[in-house]
N, C-alpha and C positions, 0 to 999 in steps of 0.2 A: 504494500500500500504506500510505498515511499514516493512513487512518481505518478502524477496524473498528467495525461495528455489532454490539453484543453484547447479548443479552437477559439478563434477571435470572437465569434458571436457569443459563446458561453462566457468568456471573460468579460466582454462588454456588458452582458446582461446580469452580471453578478451584483450583489447588494450587500451592504452592511445592515444588519438587523439587530434589534434588541430582543433578547429571549429571557423571560423570567425563569424558564426551566433550566437553561444553561447556567444562569447565575446561581440557581439553587443547587445544581449538581456540583458546580465549582465550590460552593460553600460546604456541601457534604464532604467533598474531598478534603477541604481545609480542616473540618472538624475531625475527620477520621485520621488524617496525618498528624494533626495537633502540633505542627511546626509553623513558626511565623517568619515571614519574609521581612518584616519591618516592625518597629515598636507599636504602631497603630494596630496592626494585625494581632500582635501579642496581647494587647489590651482587649481586643475583641474576643480572642480565644479565652482569655481569663474570665470574661463575662458569660460566655455561652457554653463552654466546654463541659462544665459540671452537669448542666441540664441534659445535654446530649448524651453524656455517658450514663446518666441515670435512666434516660429513655431506653437505651440499648441494654442496660443491665436488667431491666424488667422484661426484655423481649429477646432472649438469646438467639432465637431462630432468625430474627431480622438482623441482629448483629452479625451472624454468620453469613447471611445473604449479602450484606453490605461489603464485608471483607472479601467475599468471592467476586462480587461485581466490580470492585475497584482493584483489579489485579495489579501486580507490580509493574507491568509494561503494557497492559491492555485493559480497556474498559469492556464490560459486557455490552455487546452491541445494543441490546434492547433498552439499556439504561440511558443511552444518549441518542435519541432520535433527532434528526435534523429538523430545523424549522421548515414548514411547508408554506407559510404565508410570507409575502413580502412585507406586509405590515406587522405590527406587534400583536401576537396572539395572547390571550389570557393564560395564566398559569394552568388553569383547569383544562383548557383546550390542549395545551402542549403535553399535559400529563396523561391524557387519554390513551395514546398509543402504548405507553408503558403498561398501564393497567389492563389493556386489552391484548397484551402479548400472549400467544398460546403457551401453555406451560412447558410443552416439549421444547419449543424454541428457546424459552428462557433458560431451561436447564442446559441446552446445547451451548448457548452463549456464555453461561457461567462456567462451563467446563473449559472453554477457550480462555476466558479471562483468568481463571484460577491456574491454568497451565497443568492441569491434571484431573483425575477423577473427582467428582463431587463427593463430599462427605455424605454418609447415609442420611443424615438429618435433612439434607436438601433435596431428597428424592420425593418431592411433594408438588402439588399443583397450585399452591397459593403464593408462589414466589413473586410473580408480577404484582399481586396485590400488596404484598409486604414491601416491595420496593417502592411502589407508589405511595404507600402509607408513610414511610420514613421521609421521602422527599416532601410530602405534604406537611409533615411535622417541621422539617427544616425551613420550608418556605414560611409557614405561619409564625414560627417562634424566632427565627433568626434573620430572615431576609425581608419579609413584608414590613416589619417596623422601620427598617432603614431603606426601603425600596426607593422612595423619592430621591434620596441622596445618591444611592448606587446608580440609579437611572441617569442622574445628571453627570456622574463620572463617565458612564458608558457613552452618553451622547457627546460629551466633550472629546472622548477618544475618537469617536466616529468623525467628528468635525476635523480633528487633527489629521486623521488618516486621509480624509477626502482632500484636504489641502495638500498633503504630501503627494497624493495621486495626481493632482493637477500640475504639480511642479515636476515630478520625476517619472510619471507614468506608472504602470503596474509593477515594473521591476523595483522602483523605489518604494512603492507602498507595501509590497509583499515581502521583500527581503527583511528578515528579522522580525516578521510579524509574530512568529512563535519559534521556539527553539528547533533548529534543523530545517526550517522552511526557507526556500529562496526560489526566485524565478530564474530558470536556466536558459530561457529563450527557446525559440523554435517550438512554441506551444507546449513547453514542458514546465510543470510546477512540481518542485520537490516539496512534499508536505511533511515529511519526516525522514529520519535516517534509516528506517527499516529496509532491509534488502529484499524487496518484493518486486516481481515483474511490473513494468509500467501498465497502467490501466487507462484506457480511453474513456473519458467522461464528457466528450463533446456532446452538446445537446442537453446536458443536465442543467438544473438550476443550482447555482453555486451561491452560498451565503457565507459571509464573514461575520462572526458573532463575538463581540468583546465581552469579557467578564472581569470583575474587579479583583478576584483572587488570581494567583500566579499560574494556575493550571491551564493546560491546553490539550486539545484533542481534535480529531477529525471524525466526522459522522456521515452516514449515508443511509438511505432507506433500501428496502429489499430490491427495488427495481433499478437502483442507481440513477434515479431521475432527480433526486434531491440530495445535495451534498452540503456539508457545513465544515468550516474551519473555525473552531473555537480558540480564541487567543486571549492572553491577559492584557488588560489596559496597560498603557505605559506606566512605569513605576511611579513617576512623580504625580500622576493622577490617582492611581490606586491607593497611594499612601495618604490621600486627602481624607482625613478622619478627625473626629473629635471637635469639641466646641471651641469657639473663639475665647481666648482668655478674658475673664469677666472684666478686669480692670481696663484692658485694652478696648473692650466694647463700650465701657462707660466713657473713655477718653475720646474715642473717634466716632462712636455710634456702631451698633452691631454690624450693619451692612457694610460700612466702609472698612471696619476692622477685618471682616471676613475676606474682603478683596485683598487687603494688605497681607494677610496670613497666606493666602493662596499664591502670592507672587514670589515665593521662595525660588521658583523656576519660571522662566519667561512664559507668558501666556497671552493669547490674543483676547480682545474684547469678547469675541464670540465664545471662546472657551470659558471665560469668566461668567458669562451669562448662563451657560449650561451648568457649570459647577455650583454656582450660588443659587440659581433659581430666581434671581432678581431680573428685572426688565433691562433692556438695552440702555434706556435712558438713565436709569438709576446707576448702573455700572459706569456709564460714561461720566456722570456727575462725580461719583466717588473717585474715579481716576484723575479727573481734573484737579480736585482738591489735593489728592495725594501727590500729584505732579508739582503743584504749586508749593506744597510743603517740602518738596524734595525728598519725600520718603520713597518714591518710585521714579524710575526713568523709563524711557522707551527707545526702541530701535526698529528700523524697518528691515525685514527679511523677505526678499522677493516682493510679493504683493501684500504681505501681512505686516501689521505693526504689533510688536510684542512688548509687553510691559513687564518690568521686573523690579524687585526691591533694591534700593540703594543701600549703602553701608549704614546710613542713618535709619532706614526702615528695618534693616536686620537687627540693629541694636535695640530698637523699640520693641519689636516682636519677641526677641530672645529674652529681654529683660522681664517681660510679662510672663513668658512661659516658664522661666526659672524661678519666678517669685513664689 
């Protein structure tokens, strides 16, 4: 599955999409692996990991199913159906194919992801329902409460990738999208480093799906008419977490302080709108004040204007975070 042969029409028709299910599956992976990529994720794990472990301790069969489905090198195929809508589907709509997976098919996929025979306890017909149930729990308890923020981060990543696409074409946008992925030219997309024969996917609908955790995978349906590349949002966006320091909010106003905190790395006005949820006019006014106060500066990169914190802005934010 390492190389996909894609014609021009398939690539031109590909889309970036938001997937609540992909975000939930990536969150399930984060909870199961229990390792953090940055301090914000560590704080998130400390908050949610106890409840997740308690949920699985009370349901050992589901715990065993999850461990089998999230194999060391391969996900069970039925766990990761690709999006089939160009627009954003609801979580319930995306979950339905998992719940409706035939039991024999689920056991076959779990055998592959586990890399060996299934434990006797998993020779049962309710594995798809158990899988759907734990994903539903993760969505309800750990994703849904922060979904507006996560969605803004995902949308900001899509905006950044789209701008990159306009500047450097698909080669620039796809190289480094996920580990092991790069555009090789001549209609060849390396999706991972697995040593499998090339697969022609011309004519399929290809979706690129960002998630806020660092996990990545590829997915397809049984007909190979719908494909997805799930990839992690860029680190500087994914690390955007946590409240604005209270004192900084009182000093500058919550909205303006939020913009200043986000500018630890350069961002465009459009990205700031997506990340903060504030309107374009509000973000523009905040930036003008911060520019006048010399807390941020700006530079032009191609057709984009990027804003970033000055040394004075760094001192102000750091002082409040360390207080």
